[in-house]
C-alpha positions in Angstrom: -5.1 -23.6 -1.5 -7.6 -25.1 1.1 -11.3 -24.4 0.9 -11.3 -22.0 3.9 -8.6 -19.9 2.3 -10.4 -20.0 -1.1 -13.7 -19.1 0.5 -12.2 -15.9 2.0 -11.7 -14.7 -1.6 -15.4 -15.1 -2.6 -17.7 -12.1 -3.0 -21.1 -11.7 -4.4 -22.1 -9.5 -7.4 -24.4 -7.2 -5.3 -21.6 -6.1 -2.9 -19.7 -2.8 -3.2 -16.3 -1.9 -4.6 -15.3 -1.1 -1.0 -16.3 -4.6 0.0 -14.2 -6.0 -2.9 -11.3 -3.9 -1.7 -11.6 -5.4 1.8 -11.8 -8.9 0.3 -8.6 -8.3 -1.8 -6.8 -7.1 1.3 -7.9 -9.8 3.7 -7.2 -12.6 1.2 -3.6 -11.3 0.5 -3.8 -12.8 -3.0 -4.4 -9.6 -4.9 -7.8 -10.8 -6.2 -11.4 -11.2 -5.2 -13.5 -13.9 -6.9 -17.1 -12.8 -7.8 -19.3 -15.9 -7.6 -22.9 -16.9 -7.5 -24.6 -19.0 -4.8 -23.2 -22.2 -6.5 -19.6 -20.9 -6.5 -19.7 -20.4 -10.3 -17.3 -17.7 -11.3 -18.9 -14.5 -12.6 -15.8 -12.3 -12.7 -12.7 -11.3 -10.9 -11.7 -8.0 -9.2 -7.9 -7.5 -8.8 -6.0 -5.1 -6.7 -5.2 -3.3 -9.9 -8.9 -2.9 -10.8 -9.5 -1.3 -7.4 -6.5 1.0 -7.6 -7.6 2.2 -11.0 -11.2 2.8 -9.7 -9.8 4.9 -6.9 -7.6 7.0 -9.3 -10.7 7.5 -11.5 -12.6 8.9 -8.6 -15.2 6.1 -8.5 -17.5 6.0 -5.5 -16.4 2.9 -3.5 -20.0 2.4 -2.5 -21.0 1.5 -6.0 -21.8 -2.2 -6.7 -19.1 -4.5 -8.0 -21.1 -4.8 -11.3 -19.8 -1.3 -12.0 -16.2 -2.5 -12.2 -17.1 -5.7 -14.1 -19.1 -3.8 -16.6 -16.0 -1.6 -17.4 -13.9 -4.7 -17.9 -16.1 -5.9 -20.8 -14.3 -3.5 -23.2 -10.8 -4.3 -21.8 -8.2 -6.8 -23.0 -9.7 -9.4 -20.7 -13.6 -9.1 -20.8 -13.8 -12.5 -19.2 -11.5 -14.0 -16.5 -8.7 -16.2 -17.7 -9.1 -19.5 -16.0 -7.8 -23.1 -16.0 -9.6 -26.4 -15.7 -9.0 -28.9 -12.9 -6.1 -31.2 -13.7 -4.1 -28.8 -15.8 -0.3 -29.5 -15.7 2.1 -27.1 -14.1 3.6 -26.2 -17.5 0.1 -25.2 -18.9 -0.6 -23.1 -15.8 2.6 -21.2 -16.2 2.0 -20.7 -19.9 -1.5 -19.2 -19.1 0.0 -16.9 -16.4 2.9 -15.7 -18.5 0.9 -15.2 -21.8 -1.7 -13.1 -20.0 0.7 -11.3 -17.6 -1.3 -12.6 -14.6 -0.4 -13.3 -11.0 -3.5 -15.4 -10.2 -5.4 -18.1 -12.1 -8.8 -19.4 -10.9 -9.3 -23.1 -11.4 -12.8 -24.3 -12.4 -14.5 -27.7 -12.5 -16.7 -28.8 -15.4 -19.6 -26.8 -14.1 -17.6 -23.6 -13.8 -17.4 -23.7 -10.1 -14.3 -22.3 -8.5 -12.3 -25.1 -6.8 -8.8 -23.6 -6.5 -6.7 -20.5 -7.2 -3.2 -20.9 -8.6 -0.7 -18.1 -7.7 2.4 -17.4 -9.8 4.4 -17.2 -6.6 3.4 -20.8 -5.9 4.9 -22.0 -9.1 8.0 -19.8 -9.2 9.8 -18.8 -6.0 9.5 -15.1 -5.1 12.6 -13.0 -5.8 13.9 -10.5 -3.2 13.0 -7.0 -4.1 16.1 -5.1 -5.5 15.5 -2.2 -3.2 17.2 -0.4 -0.3 14.9 1.3 2.2 14.9 4.4 4.4 12.8 4.5 7.6 12.1 8.1 8.7 12.3 7.9 12.5 13.4 11.4 13.5 10.1 13.0 14.4 9.4 14.5 17.8 5.9 12.9 18.1 4.6 15.9 20.0 0.9 15.1 19.3 1.5 11.7 21.1 2.7 13.1 24.4 2.9 12.0 27.1 3.7 8.6 25.4 6.6 10.2 23.6 8.1 12.0 26.5 10.6 9.2 27.0 10.3 7.3 23.7 10.6 8.3 20.0 7.4 7.6 18.2 8.7 4.6 16.2 9.5 2.9 19.4 6.0 2.9 20.8 4.8 -0.7 21.3 2.1 -2.1 19.1 1.1 -5.6 19.9 4.1 -6.0 22.1 6.7 -4.8 19.6 8.0 -1.4 18.7 6.2 0.1 15.7 9.5 0.3 13.8 10.1 -3.4 14.4 6.9 -4.2 12.6 8.1 -2.1 9.6 11.5 -3.8 9.6 9.7 -7.3 9.6 7.7 -6.2 6.5 10.8 -5.1 4.7 12.7 -8.3 5.5 9.8 -10.4 4.3 10.1 -9.0 0.8 13.8 -9.4 0.8 14.9 -5.8 1.6 18.0 -6.2 3.7 19.8 -2.8 3.6 17.9 -0.2 5.6 18.9 3.4 6.5 17.2 4.9 9.6 17.0 8.7 10.0 17.0 9.7 13.6 16.8 13.0 15.6 14.7 12.7 18.8 16.2 10.3 21.4 18.2 8.4 18.7 19.8 6.2 21.3 16.5 4.6 22.1 16.3 3.3 18.6 20.0 2.3 18.1 20.2 0.6 21.5 17.2 -1.6 20.7 18.0 -2.6 17.1 21.8 -2.4 17.1 23.3 -3.2 13.7 20.0 -5.0 12.7 21.5 -8.4 12.4 19.2 -9.8 15.1 16.3 -8.7 12.9 17.7 -10.0 9.6 18.6 -6.7 8.2 21.7 -4.4 7.9 20.9 -1.0 9.6 22.7 2.2 9.0 21.8 5.2 11.2 21.7 8.7 9.8 21.3 11.3 12.6 19.9 14.7 11.9 21.5 17.4 14.1 18.5 19.5 13.3 15.2 18.5 11.7 15.6 18.5 7.9 12.2 17.3 6.8 11.6 14.0 5.0 13.2 15.2 1.8 16.1 17.0 3.5 17.1 13.9 5.5 17.6 12.0 2.3 20.3 14.6 1.4 22.5 13.1 4.2 22.8 9.9 2.3 24.6 8.9 -0.9 22.3 8.5 -3.9 21.4 4.8 -4.4 22.2 2.8 -7.5 18.6 1.7 -7.9 15.1 2.6 -6.6 14.9 3.6 -3.0 11.9 2.9 -0.8 11.2 5.6 1.8 8.6 5.0 4.6 7.7 7.1 7.5 8.4 5.4 10.8 5.0 6.0 12.2 3.1 4.1 9.5 1.3 0.8 10.3 0.4 -0.9 7.0 0.1 -4.1 5.0 0.9 -2.4 1.6 2.1 -4.7 -1.1 5.6 -3.5 -1.8 6.0 -5.9 -4.8 2.9 -4.4 -6.4 4.1 -0.9 -5.7 7.5 -1.6 -7.4 5.8 -3.2 -10.4 3.5 -0.2 -10.7 6.5 2.2 -10.4 8.2 0.4 -13.2 5.1 0.1 -15.4 4.6 3.8 -15.3 8.3 4.6 -15.8 8.1 6.9 -12.8 10.9 9.0 -11.3 8.9 9.0 -8.0 5.9 7.0 -6.9 3.9 8.3 -4.0 1.6 6.0 -2.1 -1.8 7.6 -1.5 -4.9 6.7 0.4 -8.5 7.6 -0.3 -9.9 9.9 2.4 -13.6 10.6 2.5 -15.3 13.6 4.1 -19.1 13.6 4.5 -20.5 17.1 4.7 -23.2 17.1 7.4 -25.3 19.6 5.6 -27.1 20.1 2.4 -24.7 21.8 -0.1 -26.1 24.5 -2.4 -24.3 25.3 -5.6 -25.1 28.7 -7.2 -24.4 30.7 -10.3 -24.5 34.3 -9.0 -27.6 34.6 -6.9 -29.4 31.7 -8.6 -29.5 28.3 -6.9 -28.5 25.6 -9.4 -28.4 22.4 -7.4 -28.8 21.1 -3.8 -26.9 18.1 -2.7 -28.0 16.6 0.6 -25.0 15.7 2.8 -22.6 14.9 0.0 -19.5 12.8 0.4 -16.2 14.2 -0.9 -13.3 12.0 -1.9 -9.6 13.0 -1.7 -6.3 11.2 -2.2 -3.9 11.9 0.7 -0.2 11.3 1.0 0.3 8.0 2.8 4.0 8.6 3.7 5.5 5.8 1.5 7.6 6.6 -1.6 9.7 5.0 -4.3 12.5 7.2 -5.7 14.8 6.8 -8.6 18.5 7.8 -8.2 18.0 10.9 -10.4 15.7 12.3 -7.8 18.7 12.9 -5.5 19.8 15.7 -7.9 17.0 17.8 -6.5 17.8 17.2 -2.8 20.2 19.8 -1.3 22.8 18.6 1.2 22.1 19.7 4.8 19.1 21.9 4.0 15.5 21.5 5.2 13.2 20.1 2.5 9.7 18.7 2.9 8.7 15.8 0.7 5.9 17.9 -0.7 8.6 20.5 -1.8 10.7 17.7 -3.4 7.7 16.5 -5.3 6.9 20.0 -6.6 10.6 20.4 -7.7 10.2 17.2 -9.8 6.9 18.3 -11.3 8.4 21.7 -12.2 11.2 19.9 -14.0 8.8 17.7 -15.9 9.8 14.5 -14.1 7.2 11.7 -13.8 5.6 11.5 -10.4 2.7 9.0 -10.1 0.3 8.0 -7.3 -0.1 4.4 -6.1 -3.4 3.9 -4.2 -3.1 1.8 -1.0 -6.1 -0.6 -0.8 -4.5 -2.6 2.0 -4.6 -1.8 5.7 -3.0 1.6 6.5 -2.9 3.8 9.6 -0.8 6.9 10.2 -0.2 6.9 14.0 0.0 10.7 14.5 -2.3 11.2 17.5 -3.4 9.4 20.6 -6.6 8.2 19.0 -4.6 6.6 16.2 -2.4 4.8 18.6 -5.4 3.4 20.4 -6.8 2.4 17.0 -3.5 0.6 16.2 -3.6 -1.3 19.5 -7.2 -2.4 18.9 -6.5 -3.4 15.3 -3.6 -5.5 16.4 -5.6 -7.1 19.2 -8.5 -7.9 16.7 -6.0 -9.3 14.3 -6.9 -6.9 11.5 -3.3 -6.8 10.3 -3.1 -10.5 9.8 -3.5 -12.0 6.3 -5.0 -15.2 5.2 -2.0 -17.5 4.6 
């Protein structure tokens, strides 16, 4: 890794958890390196650390030291590192023994001089997944842009939005992709054909009437392994490999990608017990986890999907919960944008123009 790439992973101890989240995303290595002014390693923040902080309801404006302090009592109170000059076999041993994907390399003064990635030592394997792109929506909130085009065909950075999604799937080795269509389906099928020009095998599933995200899945045969489902109006850099590993680690029947959504109340909030004022919070910020429109489903989930009937994904999730199946949430810390309204579409164009979706190689 060259110095410019390495430097993009550096972050100082006084910065916030949110800043660390941005550093992890931009660097595309799943890690931020906390260093002092001399580049001496003080700690590491991984994508897993940030996701756990989000699920625990941590304020993302807290300093990084909050996360590092909690790691003191963990299995790895100090970062696992290697010294300059270690042989490949030793690096692999350290990575495998400690179940790590990244390994900072230090010189004799504990300065960071490199970062070894497991993927650099062992070639990446294609993900054993099929995918479904939900592309049947009417896109009414994006009119007049969708008067003649289905929403997934709106251009972003010179390409249809759905083409960007397909590129992401292909990059992680997903080749078989089902596309659910309803509104102006020929606009999609005429552009993509059988998918061979885009390195994938496309199968179109047309909804005669809108069936909802869950109901549309009922038009397909149950897969033999996990199925990735993604809304066709999502622009994201989510790490599909990390999501699948998380899904397996939690032995989930369904994993739902979520995004933290903050609402700042513009007034002082008073809490009362009866008529008595207990506390006054000045313009508090509330944190929620919202559905990000990306799911991993095990084959058994298809038992809860009726054929040809309308079913929203929220209803499917509730059916699984009522049957004591395991549904887990996977926080997205990478770039994510739901293009549901004209303002979102404008934001997507600006982000693409400003190269916010690009990763450090």
